[in-house]
MIGU-407614 format. One record per residue (C-alpha): residue number from 1; residue in one letter; x, y, z. Coordinates in Angstrom, 3 decimals, decimal comma, padded with zeros to 6 digits. Layout:
% MIGU-407614
+-----+----+----------+----------+----------+
:   i : aa :     east :    north :       up :
+-----+----+----------+----------+----------+
: NUM :  a :        X :        Y :        Z :
...
+-----+----+----------+----------+----------+
% end
This chain:
% MIGU-407614
+-----+----+----------+----------+----------+
:   i : aa :     east :    north :       up :
+-----+----+----------+----------+----------+
:   1 :  x : -059,789 :  000,987 : -081,082 :
:   2 :  x : -056,939 : -001,406 : -080,922 :
:   3 :  x : -056,827 : -002,053 : -077,187 :
:   4 :  x : -059,279 : -000,740 : -074,634 :
:   5 :  x : -056,788 : -001,310 : -071,843 :
:   6 :  x : -054,751 :  001,617 : -073,196 :
:   7 :  x : -057,524 :  003,923 : -072,097 :
:   8 :  x : -058,152 :  002,232 : -068,753 :
:   9 :  x : -054,827 :  002,775 : -066,990 :
:  10 :  x : -054,975 :  006,446 : -066,048 :
:  11 :  x : -055,019 :  007,735 : -063,440 :
:  12 :  x : -052,975 :  005,014 : -061,736 :
:  13 :  x : -055,091 :  003,643 : -058,891 :
:  14 :  x : -051,920 :  002,701 : -057,029 :
:  15 :  x : -051,258 :  006,425 : -056,481 :
:  16 :  x : -054,546 :  006,780 : -054,598 :
:  17 :  x : -053,429 :  003,877 : -052,411 :
:  18 :  x : -050,073 :  005,585 : -051,784 :
:  19 :  x : -051,897 :  008,764 : -050,758 :
:  20 :  x : -053,996 :  006,700 : -048,340 :
:  21 :  x : -050,861 :  005,097 : -046,892 :
:  22 :  x : -049,215 :  008,500 : -046,412 :
:  23 :  x : -052,188 :  009,609 : -044,301 :
:  24 :  x : -053,007 :  006,364 : -042,483 :
:  25 :  x : -049,932 :  004,125 : -042,513 :
:  26 :  x : -047,214 :  003,671 : -039,941 :
:  27 :  x : -044,293 :  006,145 : -040,089 :
:  28 :  x : -042,290 :  003,650 : -042,146 :
:  29 :  x : -045,206 :  002,937 : -044,499 :
:  30 :  x : -045,967 :  006,642 : -044,829 :
:  31 :  x : -042,388 :  007,521 : -045,751 :
:  32 :  x : -042,137 :  004,790 : -048,398 :
:  33 :  x : -045,567 :  005,619 : -049,826 :
:  34 :  x : -044,751 :  009,334 : -050,049 :
:  35 :  x : -041,694 :  008,636 : -052,196 :
:  36 :  x : -043,674 :  006,341 : -054,494 :
:  37 :  x : -046,428 :  008,944 : -054,721 :
:  38 :  x : -044,004 :  011,688 : -055,758 :
:  39 :  x : -042,326 :  009,378 : -058,290 :
:  40 :  x : -045,701 :  008,525 : -059,826 :
:  41 :  x : -046,689 :  012,184 : -060,005 :
:  42 :  x : -043,454 :  013,017 : -061,821 :
:  43 :  x : -043,834 :  010,136 : -064,251 :
:  44 :  x : -047,392 :  011,067 : -065,235 :
:  45 :  x : -046,848 :  014,864 : -065,202 :
:  46 :  x : -049,676 :  015,244 : -062,683 :
:  47 :  x : -049,517 :  018,995 : -062,209 :
:  48 :  x : -053,125 :  019,451 : -061,077 :
:  49 :  x : -053,073 :  016,427 : -058,767 :
:  50 :  x : -049,820 :  017,592 : -057,198 :
:  51 :  x : -051,333 :  021,025 : -056,545 :
:  52 :  x : -054,343 :  019,368 : -054,898 :
:  53 :  x : -052,152 :  017,240 : -052,598 :
:  54 :  x : -050,128 :  020,288 : -051,594 :
:  55 :  x : -053,331 :  022,179 : -050,789 :
:  56 :  x : -054,563 :  019,233 : -048,687 :
:  57 :  x : -051,279 :  019,073 : -046,784 :
:  58 :  x : -050,424 :  015,577 : -048,026 :
:  59 :  x : -047,191 :  016,780 : -049,670 :
:  60 :  x : -044,940 :  019,744 : -049,053 :
:  61 :  x : -044,753 :  022,297 : -051,829 :
:  62 :  x : -041,788 :  022,172 : -054,197 :
:  63 :  x : -042,147 :  025,133 : -056,532 :
:  64 :  x : -039,531 :  023,888 : -058,955 :
:  65 :  x : -041,314 :  020,561 : -059,255 :
:  66 :  x : -044,694 :  022,268 : -059,623 :
:  67 :  x : -043,361 :  024,446 : -062,451 :
:  68 :  x : -041,761 :  021,450 : -064,158 :
:  69 :  x : -044,995 :  019,456 : -063,999 :
:  70 :  x : -047,062 :  022,387 : -065,257 :
:  71 :  x : -044,810 :  022,998 : -068,244 :
:  72 :  x : -044,723 :  019,309 : -069,179 :
:  73 :  x : -048,499 :  018,861 : -068,902 :
:  74 :  x : -049,262 :  022,032 : -070,882 :
:  75 :  x : -046,876 :  020,971 : -073,658 :
:  76 :  x : -048,349 :  017,481 : -073,970 :
:  77 :  x : -051,926 :  018,758 : -073,820 :
:  78 :  x : -051,147 :  021,165 : -076,665 :
:  79 :  x : -049,807 :  018,250 : -078,702 :
:  80 :  x : -052,974 :  016,230 : -078,019 :
:  81 :  x : -055,150 :  019,196 : -079,035 :
:  82 :  x : -053,191 :  019,362 : -082,278 :
:  83 :  x : -053,774 :  015,638 : -082,881 :
:  84 :  x : -057,508 :  016,112 : -082,382 :
:  85 :  x : -057,580 :  018,879 : -085,011 :
:  86 :  x : -055,541 :  016,794 : -087,454 :
:  87 :  x : -057,905 :  013,860 : -086,994 :
:  88 :  x : -060,896 :  016,085 : -087,768 :
:  89 :  x : -059,316 :  017,331 : -090,980 :
:  90 :  x : -057,628 :  014,202 : -092,321 :
:  91 :  x : -059,171 :  011,076 : -090,760 :
:  92 :  x : -062,472 :  009,317 : -090,221 :
:  93 :  x : -064,827 :  009,098 : -087,261 :
:  94 :  x : -062,969 :  006,243 : -085,563 :
:  95 :  x : -059,654 :  008,110 : -085,520 :
:  96 :  x : -061,350 :  011,327 : -084,383 :
:  97 :  x : -062,936 :  009,535 : -081,458 :
:  98 :  x : -059,674 :  007,839 : -080,497 :
:  99 :  x : -057,728 :  011,084 : -080,505 :
: 100 :  x : -060,413 :  012,728 : -078,352 :
: 101 :  x : -060,353 :  009,826 : -075,915 :
: 102 :  x : -056,558 :  010,077 : -075,662 :
: 103 :  x : -056,972 :  013,732 : -074,744 :
: 104 :  x : -059,580 :  012,885 : -072,073 :
: 105 :  x : -057,298 :  010,188 : -070,657 :
: 106 :  x : -054,461 :  012,688 : -070,354 :
: 107 :  x : -056,725 :  015,121 : -068,493 :
: 108 :  x : -057,549 :  012,283 : -066,097 :
: 109 :  x : -053,867 :  011,408 : -065,824 :
: 110 :  x : -052,721 :  014,885 : -064,749 :
: 111 :  x : -055,515 :  015,303 : -062,181 :
: 112 :  x : -058,082 :  017,415 : -064,038 :
: 113 :  x : -061,017 :  015,404 : -062,716 :
: 114 :  x : -063,955 :  017,559 : -063,875 :
: 115 :  x : -062,428 :  018,392 : -067,266 :
: 116 :  x : -061,726 :  014,697 : -067,847 :
: 117 :  x : -065,331 :  013,728 : -067,072 :
: 118 :  x : -066,571 :  016,448 : -069,433 :
: 119 :  x : -064,221 :  015,352 : -072,219 :
: 120 :  x : -065,199 :  011,694 : -071,788 :
: 121 :  x : -068,889 :  012,532 : -071,827 :
: 122 :  x : -068,585 :  014,613 : -074,990 :
: 123 :  x : -067,121 :  011,661 : -076,914 :
: 124 :  x : -069,587 :  009,236 : -075,321 :
: 125 :  x : -072,555 :  011,202 : -076,673 :
: 126 :  x : -071,291 :  011,281 : -080,250 :
: 127 :  x : -073,403 :  009,184 : -082,643 :
: 128 :  x : -070,212 :  007,895 : -084,290 :
: 129 :  x : -068,776 :  006,392 : -081,088 :
: 130 :  x : -068,638 :  002,572 : -081,279 :
: 131 :  x : -069,830 :  000,233 : -078,547 :
: 132 :  x : -066,299 : -000,735 : -077,515 :
: 133 :  x : -065,252 :  002,911 : -077,464 :
: 134 :  x : -068,222 :  003,707 : -075,222 :
: 135 :  x : -067,242 :  000,898 : -072,883 :
: 136 :  x : -063,652 :  002,148 : -072,694 :
: 137 :  x : -064,905 :  005,649 : -071,931 :
: 138 :  x : -067,158 :  004,321 : -069,155 :
: 139 :  x : -064,212 :  002,386 : -067,714 :
: 140 :  x : -062,213 :  005,615 : -067,767 :
: 141 :  x : -064,963 :  007,452 : -065,872 :
: 142 :  x : -065,314 :  004,498 : -063,492 :
: 143 :  x : -061,591 :  004,608 : -062,822 :
: 144 :  x : -061,784 :  008,344 : -062,103 :
: 145 :  x : -064,596 :  007,724 : -059,634 :
: 146 :  x : -062,608 :  005,042 : -057,825 :
: 147 :  x : -059,436 :  007,130 : -057,825 :
: 148 :  x : -061,128 :  010,086 : -056,101 :
: 149 :  x : -063,590 :  007,826 : -054,238 :
: 150 :  x : -066,858 :  009,197 : -055,638 :
: 151 :  x : -069,470 :  006,513 : -054,750 :
: 152 :  x : -072,308 :  008,063 : -056,748 :
: 153 :  x : -070,187 :  008,328 : -059,897 :
: 154 :  x : -068,784 :  004,819 : -059,482 :
: 155 :  x : -072,226 :  003,226 : -059,094 :
: 156 :  x : -073,581 :  005,199 : -062,051 :
: 157 :  x : -070,742 :  004,094 : -064,311 :
: 158 :  x : -071,012 :  000,467 : -063,161 :
: 159 :  x : -074,700 :  000,503 : -064,090 :
: 160 :  x : -073,901 :  002,138 : -067,414 :
: 161 :  x : -071,179 : -000,425 : -068,117 :
: 162 :  x : -073,614 : -003,286 : -067,457 :
: 163 :  x : -076,048 : -001,805 : -069,979 :
: 164 :  x : -073,353 : -001,523 : -072,633 :
: 165 :  x : -071,898 : -004,987 : -071,941 :
: 166 :  x : -075,356 : -006,524 : -072,321 :
: 167 :  x : -075,594 : -004,929 : -075,760 :
: 168 :  x : -072,587 : -006,896 : -076,993 :
: 169 :  x : -069,440 : -006,157 : -075,028 :
: 170 :  x : -066,572 : -008,582 : -075,596 :
: 171 :  x : -065,314 : -011,136 : -073,059 :
: 172 :  x : -062,353 : -009,030 : -071,932 :
: 173 :  x : -064,476 : -006,034 : -071,008 :
: 174 :  x : -067,107 : -008,205 : -069,311 :
: 175 :  x : -064,450 : -009,813 : -067,148 :
: 176 :  x : -062,805 : -006,486 : -066,376 :
: 177 :  x : -066,140 : -005,079 : -065,215 :
: 178 :  x : -066,599 : -007,990 : -062,795 :
: 179 :  x : -063,148 : -007,368 : -061,309 :
: 180 :  x : -063,749 : -003,643 : -060,837 :
: 181 :  x : -067,183 : -004,266 : -059,364 :
: 182 :  x : -065,822 : -006,938 : -056,997 :
: 183 :  x : -063,341 : -004,502 : -055,459 :
: 184 :  x : -065,930 : -001,743 : -055,288 :
: 185 :  x : -068,456 : -004,023 : -053,537 :
: 186 :  x : -065,771 : -004,764 : -050,944 :
: 187 :  x : -065,375 : -001,045 : -050,323 :
: 188 :  x : -069,146 : -000,737 : -049,800 :
: 189 :  x : -069,251 : -003,658 : -047,314 :
: 190 :  x : -071,258 : -005,747 : -049,806 :
: 191 :  x : -069,145 : -008,821 : -049,182 :
: 192 :  x : -071,674 : -011,380 : -050,478 :
: 193 :  x : -071,894 : -009,690 : -053,881 :
: 194 :  x : -068,116 : -009,205 : -053,911 :
: 195 :  x : -067,453 : -012,882 : -053,159 :
: 196 :  x : -069,767 : -014,016 : -055,991 :
: 197 :  x : -068,024 : -011,714 : -058,470 :
: 198 :  x : -064,624 : -012,835 : -057,214 :
: 199 :  x : -065,369 : -016,507 : -057,868 :
: 200 :  x : -066,755 : -015,692 : -061,326 :
: 201 :  x : -063,702 : -013,806 : -062,575 :
: 202 :  x : -060,861 : -015,331 : -060,539 :
: 203 :  x : -059,778 : -017,917 : -063,121 :
: 204 :  x : -059,745 : -015,329 : -065,931 :
: 205 :  x : -058,467 : -012,268 : -064,044 :
: 206 :  x : -056,682 : -009,955 : -066,461 :
: 207 :  x : -056,957 : -006,478 : -064,930 :
: 208 :  x : -053,497 : -005,522 : -063,632 :
: 209 :  x : -054,491 : -001,878 : -064,170 :
: 210 :  x : -056,914 : -002,353 : -061,247 :
: 211 :  x : -054,427 : -004,074 : -058,925 :
: 212 :  x : -051,949 : -006,979 : -059,023 :
: 213 :  x : -053,376 : -010,503 : -058,848 :
: 214 :  x : -052,120 : -011,005 : -055,279 :
: 215 :  x : -053,983 : -007,903 : -054,054 :
: 216 :  x : -057,132 : -008,893 : -055,939 :
: 217 :  x : -057,018 : -012,382 : -054,414 :
: 218 :  x : -056,486 : -010,802 : -050,990 :
: 219 :  x : -059,596 : -008,625 : -051,283 :
: 220 :  x : -061,678 : -011,422 : -052,776 :
: 221 :  x : -060,723 : -014,070 : -050,222 :
: 222 :  x : -061,378 : -011,649 : -047,368 :
: 223 :  x : -064,905 : -011,202 : -048,741 :
: 224 :  x : -065,365 : -014,967 : -049,162 :
: 225 :  x : -064,209 : -015,721 : -045,612 :
: 226 :  x : -067,050 : -013,764 : -044,055 :
: 227 :  x : -069,856 : -014,900 : -046,373 :
: 228 :  x : -069,213 : -018,399 : -047,790 :
: 229 :  x : -070,005 : -021,714 : -046,176 :
: 230 :  x : -067,113 : -023,719 : -044,775 :
: 231 :  x : -067,307 : -026,309 : -047,556 :
: 232 :  x : -067,388 : -023,659 : -050,299 :
: 233 :  x : -064,364 : -021,888 : -048,809 :
: 234 :  x : -062,385 : -025,108 : -049,134 :
: 235 :  x : -063,595 : -026,008 : -052,621 :
: 236 :  x : -063,784 : -022,589 : -054,291 :
: 237 :  x : -061,106 : -020,587 : -052,508 :
: 238 :  x : -058,476 : -022,549 : -050,580 :
: 239 :  x : -058,011 : -025,135 : -053,350 :
: 240 :  x : -058,332 : -022,677 : -056,264 :
: 241 :  x : -055,103 : -022,714 : -058,335 :
: 242 :  x : -055,081 : -018,906 : -058,645 :
: 243 :  x : -055,238 : -018,579 : -054,852 :
: 244 :  x : -052,560 : -021,231 : -054,292 :
: 245 :  x : -050,342 : -019,337 : -056,734 :
: 246 :  x : -050,220 : -016,173 : -054,604 :
: 247 :  x : -050,649 : -017,402 : -050,998 :
: 248 :  x : -046,965 : -016,738 : -050,280 :
: 249 :  x : -047,703 : -013,021 : -050,739 :
: 250 :  x : -050,689 : -013,060 : -048,354 :
: 251 :  x : -049,737 : -015,597 : -045,636 :
: 252 :  x : -052,110 : -014,268 : -042,968 :
: 253 :  x : -055,105 : -014,470 : -045,311 :
: 254 :  x : -054,212 : -018,051 : -046,211 :
: 255 :  x : -053,788 : -018,920 : -042,520 :
: 256 :  x : -057,144 : -017,295 : -041,731 :
: 257 :  x : -058,996 : -019,457 : -044,248 :
: 258 :  x : -057,218 : -022,707 : -043,415 :
: 259 :  x : -057,465 : -022,336 : -039,641 :
: 260 :  x : -061,193 : -021,569 : -039,890 :
: 261 :  x : -061,744 : -024,608 : -042,095 :
: 262 :  x : -059,576 : -026,855 : -039,903 :
: 263 :  x : -061,199 : -025,535 : -036,682 :
: 264 :  x : -057,840 : -024,388 : -035,288 :
: 265 :  x : -059,302 : -021,409 : -033,497 :
: 266 :  x : -056,191 : -020,222 : -031,654 :
: 267 :  x : -054,367 : -019,991 : -034,992 :
: 268 :  x : -057,464 : -018,339 : -036,442 :
: 269 :  x : -057,338 : -015,511 : -033,884 :
: 270 :  x : -053,641 : -014,905 : -034,591 :
: 271 :  x : -054,296 : -014,852 : -038,342 :
: 272 :  x : -057,272 : -012,507 : -037,932 :
: 273 :  x : -055,073 : -010,023 : -036,056 :
: 274 :  x : -052,503 : -010,285 : -038,842 :
: 275 :  x : -055,122 : -009,690 : -041,534 :
: 276 :  x : -056,336 : -006,595 : -039,722 :
: 277 :  x : -052,810 : -005,194 : -039,383 :
: 278 :  x : -051,424 : -006,133 : -042,794 :
: 279 :  x : -054,488 : -005,729 : -045,015 :
: 280 :  x : -057,646 : -004,218 : -043,526 :
: 281 :  x : -055,845 : -001,278 : -041,926 :
: 282 :  x : -053,794 : -000,387 : -045,019 :
: 283 :  x : -056,349 : -000,891 : -047,815 :
: 284 :  x : -058,277 :  002,203 : -048,877 :
: 285 :  x : -061,150 : -000,108 : -049,852 :
: 286 :  x : -061,341 : -002,034 : -046,556 :
: 287 :  x : -060,087 :  000,416 : -043,924 :
: 288 :  x : -063,531 :  001,687 : -042,889 :
: 289 :  x : -064,818 : -001,860 : -042,395 :
: 290 :  x : -061,967 : -003,315 : -040,336 :
: 291 :  x : -063,856 : -003,324 : -037,020 :
: 292 :  x : -067,017 : -004,699 : -038,605 :
: 293 :  x : -065,040 : -007,421 : -040,368 :
: 294 :  x : -063,057 : -008,605 : -037,350 :
: 295 :  x : -066,253 : -008,661 : -035,269 :
: 296 :  x : -068,158 : -010,725 : -037,857 :
: 297 :  x : -065,294 : -013,174 : -038,209 :
: 298 :  x : -065,125 : -013,660 : -034,436 :
: 299 :  x : -068,877 : -014,301 : -034,345 :
: 300 :  x : -068,510 : -016,801 : -037,166 :
: 301 :  x : -065,765 : -018,713 : -035,384 :
: 302 :  x : -067,700 : -018,786 : -032,085 :
: 303 :  x : -070,839 : -020,032 : -033,858 :
: 304 :  x : -068,861 : -022,700 : -035,713 :
: 305 :  x : -067,408 : -024,064 : -032,482 :
: 306 :  x : -070,747 : -023,985 : -030,636 :
: 307 :  x : -072,485 : -025,898 : -033,434 :
: 308 :  x : -070,462 : -028,969 : -032,529 :
: 309 :  x : -071,623 : -029,150 : -028,902 :
: 310 :  x : -074,774 : -029,106 : -026,799 :
: 311 :  x : -072,688 : -027,511 : -024,040 :
: 312 :  x : -069,063 : -026,838 : -023,189 :
: 313 :  x : -067,168 : -025,091 : -020,420 :
: 314 :  x : -066,035 : -021,515 : -020,738 :
: 315 :  x : -062,527 : -022,712 : -019,910 :
: 316 :  x : -062,385 : -025,185 : -022,787 :
: 317 :  x : -063,714 : -022,544 : -025,166 :
: 318 :  x : -061,133 : -020,033 : -023,967 :
: 319 :  x : -058,392 : -022,641 : -024,401 :
: 320 :  x : -059,587 : -023,373 : -027,933 :
: 321 :  x : -059,192 : -019,716 : -028,904 :
: 322 :  x : -056,028 : -019,134 : -026,900 :
: 323 :  x : -057,541 : -016,330 : -024,821 :
: 324 :  x : -058,608 : -015,793 : -021,213 :
: 325 :  x : -061,928 : -016,920 : -019,749 :
: 326 :  x : -062,763 : -013,296 : -018,971 :
: 327 :  x : -062,344 : -012,355 : -022,630 :
: 328 :  x : -064,592 : -015,184 : -023,862 :
: 329 :  x : -067,205 : -014,422 : -021,224 :
: 330 :  x : -067,286 : -010,751 : -022,234 :
: 331 :  x : -067,425 : -011,553 : -025,951 :
: 332 :  x : -070,175 : -014,164 : -025,667 :
: 333 :  x : -072,269 : -011,979 : -023,350 :
: 334 :  x : -072,187 : -009,129 : -025,849 :
: 335 :  x : -073,033 : -011,244 : -028,882 :
: 336 :  x : -075,741 : -013,266 : -027,113 :
: 337 :  x : -077,421 : -010,062 : -025,915 :
: 338 :  x : -077,353 : -008,755 : -029,497 :
: 339 :  x : -078,967 : -011,950 : -030,787 :
: 340 :  x : -075,935 : -012,933 : -032,842 :
: 341 :  x : -075,176 : -016,186 : -030,979 :
: 342 :  x : -077,735 : -018,785 : -029,912 :
: 343 :  x : -076,517 : -019,962 : -026,536 :
: 344 :  x : -076,972 : -019,463 : -022,802 :
: 345 :  x : -074,141 : -018,715 : -020,375 :
: 346 :  x : -074,284 : -020,374 : -016,953 :
: 347 :  x : -071,847 : -018,251 : -014,945 :
: 348 :  x : -072,219 : -020,334 : -011,792 :
: 349 :  x : -071,376 : -023,633 : -013,459 :
: 350 :  x : -068,993 : -022,013 : -015,956 :
: 351 :  x : -070,813 : -023,612 : -018,895 :
: 352 :  x : -072,081 : -022,400 : -022,248 :
: 353 :  x : -075,211 : -024,215 : -023,440 :
: 354 :  x : -076,192 : -023,971 : -027,072 :
: 355 :  x : -079,715 : -022,900 : -027,857 :
: 356 :  x : -080,205 : -023,574 : -031,536 :
: 357 :  x : -083,194 : -021,913 : -033,200 :
: 358 :  x : -085,961 : -024,352 : -034,114 :
: 359 :  x : -086,025 : -023,823 : -037,857 :
: 360 :  x : -088,706 : -026,436 : -038,526 :
: 361 :  x : -091,094 : -024,870 : -036,015 :
: 362 :  x : -090,388 : -021,425 : -037,493 :
: 363 :  x : -091,183 : -022,725 : -040,981 :
: 364 :  x : -094,394 : -024,303 : -039,676 :
: 365 :  x : -095,514 : -021,049 : -038,050 :
: 366 :  x : -094,711 : -019,104 : -041,231 :
: 367 :  x : -096,753 : -021,569 : -043,327 :
: 368 :  x : -099,741 : -021,267 : -040,966 :
: 369 :  x : -099,576 : -017,471 : -041,059 :
: 370 :  x : -099,348 : -017,357 : -044,851 :
: 371 :  x : -102,249 : -019,847 : -045,092 :
: 372 :  x : -104,438 : -017,646 : -042,885 :
: 373 :  x : -103,656 : -014,620 : -045,044 :
: 374 :  x : -104,531 : -016,569 : -048,185 :
: 375 :  x : -107,873 : -017,745 : -046,733 :
: 376 :  x : -108,772 : -014,186 : -045,739 :
: 377 :  x : -108,072 : -012,943 : -049,247 :
: 378 :  x : -110,141 : -015,751 : -050,783 :
: 379 :  x : -113,064 : -014,903 : -048,498 :
: 380 :  x : -112,896 : -011,219 : -049,444 :
: 381 :  x : -112,690 : -012,110 : -053,133 :
: 382 :  x : -115,691 : -014,487 : -052,893 :
: 383 :  x : -117,716 : -011,724 : -051,204 :
: 384 :  x : -116,940 : -009,322 : -054,042 :
: 385 :  x : -117,877 : -011,940 : -056,664 :
: 386 :  x : -121,181 : -012,730 : -054,904 :
: 387 :  x : -122,176 : -009,051 : -054,942 :
+-----+----+----------+----------+----------+
% end
């Protein structure tokens, strides 16, 4: 197989994002996304996918377009079937497998999800299929799972890809797997795992078929912001050349990171609102986690400010964040009651007193408890030996 990327580009994941924007975007975003979605469907002859969108009410039916797509897809599929037969009669195993994979890719391209999975699996199980061919097939099935958002299929194919990569996959496919898994972990709210994968593959990102570099950096830095330490954010993200290269495309994300690191909390709140509007609310991978994310980032900023003081007034804290005292009081009360912030609010004096957990005492108590358990086990063991 000359280039695995050939088999990894269909269906176009951008079309799934356009569909999401049609359903969840603003009227302007929805209108623009609908045109891009229709253009992509025409370009890839996606007869089956178009029929599905019409049935779901995403697009209005155009019978002339439907007939045009159906005729084009049937004609090309017939040509691919012919190529498969020719390969069986005139070529070796490698060419036969490649022609079959091309056919499976086309089924995925036009929206025949189940038929594509079946065709991929048939080639995957052949004893003549090479390791790299198997990896490209798994990437094709992984892409299908992400396109239609099938979590079980995606996780299964990620696990299968790891097994194949560990058997000798090349650098390009290893790196591509990290990029795909990073984005998927973001969609599953596994931001710690996503941030680790992002840092590992950022400098060698070469998966434009997944998403452009700017979008990948956006998703990765959003994951890093909620999980990494302040020093690591500066060293591994803010100062990373690949991040600096695309910050002009994601200004609110850049402002979010820098304001958090520089302790400019009023700017941080403005940037967080911008990130929610411009990225979290329009990404099919992050949309479901937008409330969780904004809440966790607010908690992080409150905790970071409180770490610097034994006590401070509610007014000064409200001024730092550029909000009202009533808002801060309500926020802190909720997070303190939930055990997310270690402080005490004195409403009469208008003061917030930090109440840091005693980590050394907690470690001491844990050591004592573990020691008692060990002694009990030793006593039981000695009794058994004596008998």
